[in-house]
MARBA-3410 file (N, C-alpha, C, O; in Angstrom, 1 decimal):
175
79.3,127.2,98.5,78.7,126.3,97.6,79.7,125.2,97.1,79.5,124.0,97.2 ~ 80.8,125.7,96.6,81.9,124.8,96.1,82.4,123.9,97.2,82.6,122.7,96.9 ~ 82.6,124.4,98.4,83.1,123.6,99.5,82.1,122.4,99.8,82.5,121.4,100.2 ~ 80.8,122.7,99.7,79.8,121.7,100.0,79.8,120.6,98.9,79.7,119.4,99.2 ~ 80.1,121.0,97.7,80.2,120.0,96.6,81.4,119.1,96.8,81.4,117.9,96.7
82.6,119.7,97.2,83.8,119.0,97.4,83.6,118.1,98.6,84.0,116.9,98.6 ~ 83.0,118.6,99.7,82.8,117.8,100.9,81.9,116.6,100.6,82.2,115.5,101.0 ~ 80.9,116.8,99.8,80.0,115.7,99.5,80.7,114.7,98.6,80.5,113.5,98.8 ~ 81.5,115.1,97.7,82.2,114.2,96.8,83.2,113.4,97.6,83.2,112.1,97.4 ~ 83.9,114.0,98.5,84.9,113.2,99.2,84.4,112.4,100.3,84.9,111.4,100.7
83.2,112.8,100.9,82.6,112.1,102.0,82.0,110.7,101.5,81.8,109.8,102.3 ~ 81.7,110.6,100.3,81.1,109.4,99.7,82.2,108.4,99.2,81.8,107.3,98.8 ~ 83.4,108.8,99.2,84.5,107.9,98.7,85.0,107.0,99.8,85.2,107.4,101.0 ~ 85.1,105.7,99.5,85.7,104.8,100.6,87.1,105.2,100.9,87.8,105.7,100.0 ~ 87.5,104.9,102.1,88.9,105.2,102.4,89.8,104.0,102.1,91.0,104.2,101.9
89.3,102.8,102.0,90.1,101.7,101.6,89.4,101.0,100.4,88.3,100.6,100.5 ~ 90.1,101.0,99.3,89.6,100.4,98.1,90.4,99.1,97.7,91.6,99.1,97.7 ~ 89.6,98.1,97.5,90.2,96.8,97.3,89.7,96.2,96.0,88.5,96.3,95.7 ~ 90.5,95.7,95.2,90.2,95.1,93.9,90.5,93.6,93.9,91.6,93.2,94.2 ~ 89.5,92.8,93.5,89.8,91.3,93.4,89.8,91.0,91.9,88.9,91.4,91.2
90.8,90.2,91.5,91.0,90.0,90.1,91.0,88.5,89.8,91.8,87.7,90.5 ~ 90.2,88.0,88.8,90.2,86.6,88.3,90.5,86.8,86.8,91.0,87.8,86.4 ~ 90.3,85.7,86.1,90.7,85.8,84.7,89.7,86.6,83.9,90.1,87.6,83.2 ~ 88.4,86.3,83.9,87.4,86.9,83.0,86.5,87.9,83.7,85.7,88.6,83.0 ~ 86.5,87.9,85.0,85.6,88.8,85.8,84.1,88.4,85.6,83.3,89.2,85.6
83.9,87.1,85.5,82.5,86.6,85.5,82.2,85.5,86.5,81.0,85.2,86.7 ~ 83.2,85.0,87.2,82.9,83.9,88.1,83.4,84.3,89.5,82.7,84.7,90.4 ~ 84.7,84.0,89.7,85.3,84.1,91.0,85.3,85.5,91.6,84.9,85.8,92.7 ~ 85.8,86.5,90.8,86.0,87.8,91.4,84.6,88.5,91.7,84.5,89.2,92.7 ~ 83.6,88.4,90.9,82.3,88.9,91.3,81.7,88.3,92.5,81.1,89.0,93.3
81.9,87.0,92.6,81.4,86.3,93.8,82.2,86.8,95.1,81.5,87.1,96.1 ~ 83.5,86.9,95.0,84.3,87.4,96.1,83.9,88.8,96.4,83.7,89.2,97.6 ~ 83.7,89.7,95.4,83.3,91.1,95.6,82.0,91.1,96.4,81.9,91.8,97.4 ~ 81.0,90.4,95.9,79.7,90.4,96.6,79.7,89.9,98.0,79.1,90.5,98.9 ~ 80.4,88.8,98.2,80.4,88.2,99.6,81.2,89.1,100.6,80.7,89.3,101.7
82.3,89.7,100.1,83.1,90.5,101.0,82.3,91.8,101.3,82.4,92.4,102.4 ~ 81.7,92.4,100.3,80.9,93.6,100.5,79.8,93.4,101.5,79.4,94.3,102.2 ~ 79.2,92.2,101.4,78.1,91.9,102.4,78.7,91.9,103.8,78.0,92.4,104.7 ~ 79.8,91.3,104.0,80.5,91.3,105.3,80.9,92.7,105.7,80.8,93.0,106.9 ~ 81.4,93.5,104.8,81.7,94.9,105.1,80.5,95.6,105.7,80.6,96.3,106.7
79.3,95.4,105.0,78.1,96.0,105.5,77.7,95.5,106.9,77.3,96.3,107.8 ~ 77.8,94.2,107.1,77.4,93.6,108.4,78.3,94.2,109.5,77.8,94.3,110.6 ~ 79.5,94.5,109.2,80.4,95.0,110.2,80.4,96.5,110.3,81.2,97.1,111.1 ~ 79.5,97.1,109.6,79.4,98.6,109.7,80.5,99.4,109.1,80.7,100.5,109.4 ~ 81.1,98.8,108.1,82.2,99.5,107.4,81.8,100.0,106.0,82.7,100.4,105.3
80.5,99.9,105.7,80.1,100.4,104.4,80.4,101.9,104.3,80.1,102.6,105.2 ~ 80.9,102.3,103.2,81.3,103.6,103.0,82.8,103.9,103.4,83.4,104.8,102.9 ~ 83.4,103.0,104.2,84.8,103.1,104.5,85.6,102.1,103.7,86.7,102.5,103.3 ~ 85.1,100.9,103.5,85.8,99.9,102.8,85.0,99.4,101.6,83.8,99.2,101.8 ~ 85.5,99.3,100.4,84.8,98.8,99.3,85.6,97.9,98.5,86.8,98.1,98.3
85.0,96.8,98.1,85.6,95.8,97.2,85.0,95.8,95.8,83.8,95.9,95.7 ~ 85.8,95.9,94.8,85.4,95.8,93.4,86.1,94.6,92.8,86.9,93.9,93.4 ~ 85.7,94.4,91.5,86.4,93.2,90.8,86.7,93.6,89.4,86.1,94.5,88.8 ~ 87.6,92.8,88.9,88.1,93.0,87.5,88.6,91.7,87.0,88.8,90.7,87.8 ~ 88.9,91.6,85.7,89.5,90.4,85.1,90.9,90.8,84.6,91.2,91.9,84.2
91.8,89.8,84.6,93.1,89.9,84.1,93.1,90.0,82.5,93.9,90.7,81.9 ~ 92.3,89.2,81.9,92.1,89.2,80.5,90.7,88.9,80.1,90.2,87.7,80.1 ~ 89.9,89.9,79.9,88.5,89.8,79.7,88.2,89.7,78.2,88.5,90.7,77.5 ~ 87.7,88.6,77.7,87.4,88.5,76.3,86.1,89.1,75.9,85.9,89.5,74.7 ~ 85.2,89.2,76.8,83.9,89.8,76.5,83.6,90.9,77.5,82.9,90.7,78.5
84.1,92.1,77.2,83.8,93.2,78.2,82.3,93.4,78.4,81.5,93.3,77.5 ~ 82.0,93.8,79.6,80.6,94.2,80.0,79.7,92.9,80.1,78.5,93.1,80.1 ~ 80.3,91.7,80.0,79.5,90.5,80.2,78.9,90.5,81.6,79.5,91.0,82.6 ~ 77.8,89.9,81.8,77.2,89.7,83.1,77.9,88.6,83.8,78.5,87.7,83.1 ~ 77.8,88.5,85.1,78.4,87.4,85.8,77.7,86.1,85.4,76.6,86.1,85.0
78.4,85.0,85.5,77.9,83.6,85.1,76.6,83.4,85.9,76.5,83.7,87.1 ~ 75.6,82.9,85.2,74.3,82.7,85.8,74.3,81.8,87.0,73.6,82.0,88.0 ~ 75.3,80.8,87.0,75.4,80.0,88.2,75.9,80.7,89.4,75.5,80.5,90.5 ~ 76.8,81.6,89.1,77.4,82.5,90.2,76.3,83.3,90.8,76.1,83.4,92.0 ~ 75.5,84.0,89.9,74.4,84.8,90.4,73.4,84.0,91.2,72.9,84.5,92.3
73.1,82.8,90.8,72.1,82.0,91.5,72.6,81.5,92.8,71.9,81.6,93.8 ~ 73.8,81.1,92.9,74.4,80.6,94.2,74.5,81.7,95.2,74.1,81.5,96.3 ~ 75.1,82.8,94.8,75.3,83.9,95.8,73.9,84.5,96.3,73.8,85.0,97.4 ~ 72.9,84.4,95.4,71.6,85.0,95.8,71.0,84.1,96.9,70.3,84.7,97.8 ~ 71.3,82.9,96.9,70.9,82.0,98.1,71.6,82.4,99.4,71.1,82.0,100.4
72.6,83.2,99.3,73.4,83.6,100.5,73.1,85.1,100.7,73.7,85.8,101.5 ~ 72.0,85.6,100.1,71.6,87.0,100.3,72.4,88.1,99.6,72.4,89.2,100.0 ~ 73.2,87.7,98.6,74.0,88.6,97.8,73.5,88.7,96.4,73.2,87.7,95.7 ~ 73.5,89.9,95.9,73.1,90.2,94.5,74.2,90.7,93.7,74.7,91.8,94.0 ~ 74.7,89.9,92.8,75.8,90.4,91.9,75.3,90.5,90.4,76.1,90.6,89.5
74.0,90.4,90.3,73.4,90.4,88.9,73.7,91.7,88.1,73.7,91.7,86.9 ~ 73.9,92.8,88.8,74.2,94.1,88.1,75.6,94.2,87.6,76.0,95.2,87.0 ~ 76.5,93.3,88.0,77.9,93.4,87.6,78.2,93.3,86.2,77.4,92.7,85.5 ~ 79.2,93.9,85.7,79.6,93.8,84.3,81.2,93.6,84.3,81.9,94.2,85.0 ~ 81.6,92.6,83.4,83.0,92.3,83.3,83.8,93.5,82.8,83.4,94.2,81.9
84.9,93.7,83.5,85.8,94.8,83.0,87.2,94.2,83.2,87.5,93.4,84.1 ~ 88.1,94.8,82.4,89.5,94.3,82.5,90.3,95.3,83.4,90.0,96.5,83.4 ~ 91.2,94.8,84.2,92.0,95.7,85.0,92.8,96.7,84.1,93.2,96.4,83.0 ~ 92.9,97.9,84.6,93.6,98.9,83.9,94.8,99.4,84.6,95.0,99.1,85.8 ~ 95.7,100.1,83.9,96.9,100.6,84.6,96.6,101.5,85.7,97.3,101.5,86.7
95.5,102.3,85.7,95.2,103.2,86.8,94.7,102.5,88.0,94.8,103.0,89.1 ~ 94.2,101.3,87.8,93.7,100.5,89.0,94.9,100.2,90.0,94.7,100.2,91.2 ~ 96.1,100.0,89.4,97.2,99.8,90.3,97.5,101.0,91.2,98.1,100.8,92.3 ~ 97.2,102.1,90.8,97.4,103.4,91.6,96.2,103.6,92.4,96.3,104.0,93.6 ~ 95.0,103.5,91.9,93.7,103.8,92.6,93.4,102.9,93.7,92.7,103.4,94.7
93.7,101.7,93.7,93.3,100.7,94.7,94.4,100.6,95.8,95.6,100.6,95.4 ~ 94.0,100.3,97.0,95.0,100.1,98.1,95.5,98.7,98.1,96.7,98.5,98.4 ~ 94.7,97.8,97.8,95.0,96.3,97.7,94.4,95.7,96.4,93.3,96.0,96.1 ~ 95.2,94.9,95.8,94.7,94.2,94.6,95.0,92.7,94.9,96.2,92.3,95.0 ~ 93.9,91.9,94.9,94.0,90.5,95.2,93.8,89.7,94.0,92.8,89.8,93.2
94.7,88.8,93.7,94.6,87.8,92.7,93.9,86.5,93.3,94.2,86.2,94.5 ~ 93.1,85.9,92.6,92.4,84.7,93.1,93.3,83.4,93.0,93.0,82.4,93.7 ~ 94.3,83.5,92.1,95.2,82.3,92.0,96.5,82.7,91.5,96.7,83.9,91.1 ~ 97.5,81.8,91.5,98.8,82.1,91.1,99.0,82.6,89.7,99.8,83.5,89.4 ~ 98.2,82.0,88.8,98.3,82.4,87.4,97.9,83.8,87.2,98.6,84.6,86.5
96.8,84.3,87.9,96.4,85.6,87.8,97.4,86.5,88.5,97.7,87.6,88.0 ~ 97.9,86.1,89.6,99.0,86.9,90.3,100.1,87.2,89.3,100.6,88.3,89.2 ~ 100.6,86.1,88.7,101.7,86.3,87.7,101.4,87.3,86.6,102.2,88.1,86.2 ~ 100.2,87.2,86.1,99.7,88.1,85.0,99.7,89.5,85.5,100.1,90.5,84.8 ~ 99.2,89.7,86.7,99.2,91.1,87.3,100.5,91.7,87.5,100.8,92.8,87.2
101.4,90.8,88.1,102.8,91.3,88.4,103.5,91.7,87.1,104.5,92.5,87.1 ~ 103.2,91.1,86.0,103.8,91.3,84.7,103.5,92.8,84.2,104.3,93.4,83.6 ~ 102.3,93.2,84.5,101.8,94.5,84.0,101.8,95.6,85.0,101.6,96.8,84.7 ~ 102.0,95.2,86.3,101.9,96.2,87.4,103.2,97.0,87.5,104.3,96.5,87.3 ~ 103.1,98.4,87.6,104.3,99.2,87.8,105.0,98.7,89.0,104.4,98.3,90.0
106.3,98.8,89.0,107.2,98.4,90.1,106.8,99.1,91.4,106.9,98.5,92.5 ~ 106.4,100.3,91.3,106.1,101.1,92.5,104.8,100.6,93.2,104.5,101.0,94.4 ~ 104.0,99.8,92.5,102.7,99.3,93.1,102.7,97.9,93.4,101.7,97.4,93.9 ~ 103.8,97.1,93.1,103.7,95.7,93.3,103.5,95.2,94.7,103.0,94.1,94.9 ~ 103.8,96.0,95.7,103.5,95.6,97.1,102.0,95.6,97.4,101.6,95.0,98.4
101.2,96.2,96.5,99.7,96.1,96.7,99.1,94.8,96.2,98.0,94.5,96.5 ~ 99.9,94.1,95.4,99.3,92.9,94.7,99.7,91.6,95.4,100.9,91.4,95.6 ~ 98.8,90.8,95.7,99.0,89.6,96.4,97.9,88.6,96.2,96.9,88.9,95.6 ~ 98.1,87.3,96.6,97.1,86.3,96.6,96.1,86.6,97.7,96.4,86.9,98.8 ~ 94.8,86.5,97.3,93.7,86.7,98.3,93.9,85.8,99.5,93.8,86.3,100.7
94.0,84.5,99.3,94.1,83.6,100.4,95.3,83.8,101.3,95.3,83.6,102.5 ~ 96.4,84.3,100.7,97.6,84.6,101.5,97.3,85.8,102.5,97.9,85.8,103.5 ~ 96.5,86.7,102.1,96.2,87.9,102.9,95.5,87.5,104.2,95.7,88.1,105.3 ~ 94.8,86.4,104.2,94.0,86.0,105.4,94.7,84.8,106.1,94.1,84.1,106.9 ~ 96.0,84.7,105.8,96.8,83.6,106.5,96.6,82.2,105.9,97.1,81.3,106.5
95.9,82.1,104.8,95.7,80.8,104.2,96.8,80.6,103.1,97.8,81.3,103.0 ~ 96.5,79.6,102.3,97.4,79.4,101.2,96.5,78.8,100.0,95.4,78.3,100.2 ~ 97.1,78.8,98.9,96.4,78.2,97.7,95.6,79.1,96.9,95.5,80.3,97.2 ~ 95.0,78.6,95.9,94.2,79.3,95.0,92.7,79.2,95.3,92.3,78.2,96.0 ~ 91.9,80.1,94.8,90.5,79.9,94.8,90.1,79.2,93.5,90.4,79.7,92.4
89.6,78.0,93.6,89.4,77.2,92.4,88.4,77.8,91.4,87.5,78.5,91.8 ~ 88.7,77.6,90.1,87.8,78.2,89.1,86.7,77.2,88.8,86.9,76.1,88.4 ~ 85.4,77.6,89.0,84.3,76.7,88.9,83.7,76.8,87.5,82.7,76.1,87.2 ~ 84.3,77.5,86.6,83.6,77.8,85.3,83.2,76.5,84.5,82.1,76.4,84.0 ~ 84.1,75.5,84.5,83.8,74.3,83.7,83.1,73.2,84.5,82.9,72.1,84.1
82.7,73.6,85.7,81.9,72.6,86.6,80.5,73.0,86.7,79.9,73.5,85.7 ~ 79.9,72.6,87.8,78.5,72.9,88.1,78.3,73.9,89.2,79.3,74.5,89.7 ~ 77.1,74.0,89.7,76.9,75.0,90.8,77.6,74.6,92.1,77.9,75.5,92.9 ~ 77.9,73.4,92.3,78.7,73.0,93.5,80.0,73.7,93.6,80.4,74.1,94.7 ~ 80.7,73.9,92.4,81.9,74.7,92.4,81.7,76.1,92.9,82.6,76.6,93.6
80.6,76.7,92.5,80.4,78.1,92.9,80.0,78.1,94.4,80.4,79.0,95.1 ~ 79.3,77.1,94.9,79.0,77.0,96.3,80.2,76.9,97.1,80.3,77.5,98.2 ~ 81.2,76.1,96.7,82.5,76.0,97.4,83.2,77.3,97.5,83.7,77.6,98.6 ~ 83.1,78.1,96.5,83.8,79.4,96.5,83.1,80.3,97.6,83.8,81.0,98.4 ~ 81.8,80.3,97.5,81.0,81.2,98.5,81.4,80.7,99.9,81.6,81.6,100.8
81.3,79.4,100.2,81.7,78.9,101.5,83.1,79.2,101.9,83.3,79.6,103.1 ~ 84.0,79.1,101.0,85.4,79.5,101.2,85.5,81.0,101.6,86.2,81.3,102.6 ~ 84.9,81.8,100.9,85.0,83.3,101.1,84.3,83.7,102.4,84.8,84.5,103.2 ~ 83.1,83.1,102.6,82.4,83.4,103.8,83.2,82.9,105.0,83.2,83.6,106.1 ~ 83.9,81.8,104.9,84.7,81.3,106.0,85.9,82.1,106.3,86.4,82.1,107.5
86.4,82.9,105.4,87.6,83.8,105.7,87.2,85.3,105.8,88.1,86.1,106.0 ~ 85.9,85.6,105.6,85.5,87.0,105.5,85.8,87.7,106.8,86.2,88.9,106.7 ~ 85.6,87.1,107.9,85.9,87.8,109.2,87.4,88.1,109.3,87.7,89.2,109.7 ~ 88.2,87.1,109.0,89.7,87.3,109.0,90.1,88.4,108.0,91.0,89.2,108.3 ~ 89.4,88.4,106.9,89.7,89.4,105.9,89.4,90.8,106.4,90.3,91.7,106.3
88.3,91.0,107.0,87.9,92.3,107.5,88.8,92.7,108.7,89.2,93.9,108.8 ~ 89.1,91.7,109.5,90.0,92.0,110.7,91.3,92.5,110.2,91.9,93.4,110.7 ~ 91.9,91.8,109.1,93.2,92.2,108.6,93.1,93.6,108.0,94.1,94.4,108.1 ~ 92.1,93.9,107.3,91.9,95.2,106.6,91.9,96.3,107.7,92.5,97.3,107.6 ~ 91.1,96.0,108.8,91.1,97.0,109.9,92.5,97.2,110.5,92.8,98.3,110.9
93.2,96.1,110.7,94.6,96.2,111.2,95.5,97.0,110.3,96.1,98.0,110.7 ~ 95.5,96.6,109.0,96.4,97.3,108.0,96.0,98.7,107.7,96.9,99.5,107.4 ~ 94.8,99.1,107.8,94.3,100.4,107.5,93.6,101.1,108.6,92.8,102.0,108.4 ~ 94.0,100.8,109.9,93.4,101.4,111.0,93.4,102.9,111.0,92.4,103.6,111.3 ~ 94.6,103.5,110.6,94.7,105.0,110.7,93.7,105.6,109.6,93.2,106.7,109.9
93.6,105.0,108.5,92.7,105.5,107.4,91.2,105.4,107.9,90.4,106.3,107.7 ~ 90.8,104.2,108.4,89.5,103.9,108.8,89.0,104.8,110.0,87.9,105.3,110.0 ~ 89.9,104.9,110.9,89.6,105.6,112.2,89.5,107.1,112.0,89.0,107.8,112.9 ~ 90.1,107.6,110.9,90.1,109.1,110.7,89.0,109.6,109.8,89.0,110.7,109.5 ~ 88.2,108.7,109.3,87.2,109.1,108.4,86.0,109.6,109.2,85.0,110.0,108.6
END
């Protein structure tokens, strides 16, 4: 009986856990989380790879994603309405395989609080897929800014998944 419980518990855990971090966890990181998880499902990696999101400095914990973000991603078949803002914690640096900052400011904030032994896990999201630059913050703009983020992430999602498969092939193939 106990072995069945243990097997069930561990069989439902993803083998590659990825965390995307923006400032408040209400705009960019929930959008990236939703779009990348949609691509993970499309490629049959659901249950093997999971993307979550957090904020570097969340002023209103448990806030819902920005309504503009929810509206824009829903037009792309993604539902992020159930998300709640949370701040990155010290255990996240240990629990996640990769931690992506959406811009240089967030990266600097993360590296300031990240244990030295985990700093190799923390990088810019766009750098991981061979790009450069930041994911622009749409908060003070209109829906077009959110649409740009969705298009940007959709455009690199195949490269993102390909790179995850390469970097974590032994973990993914042994599940």
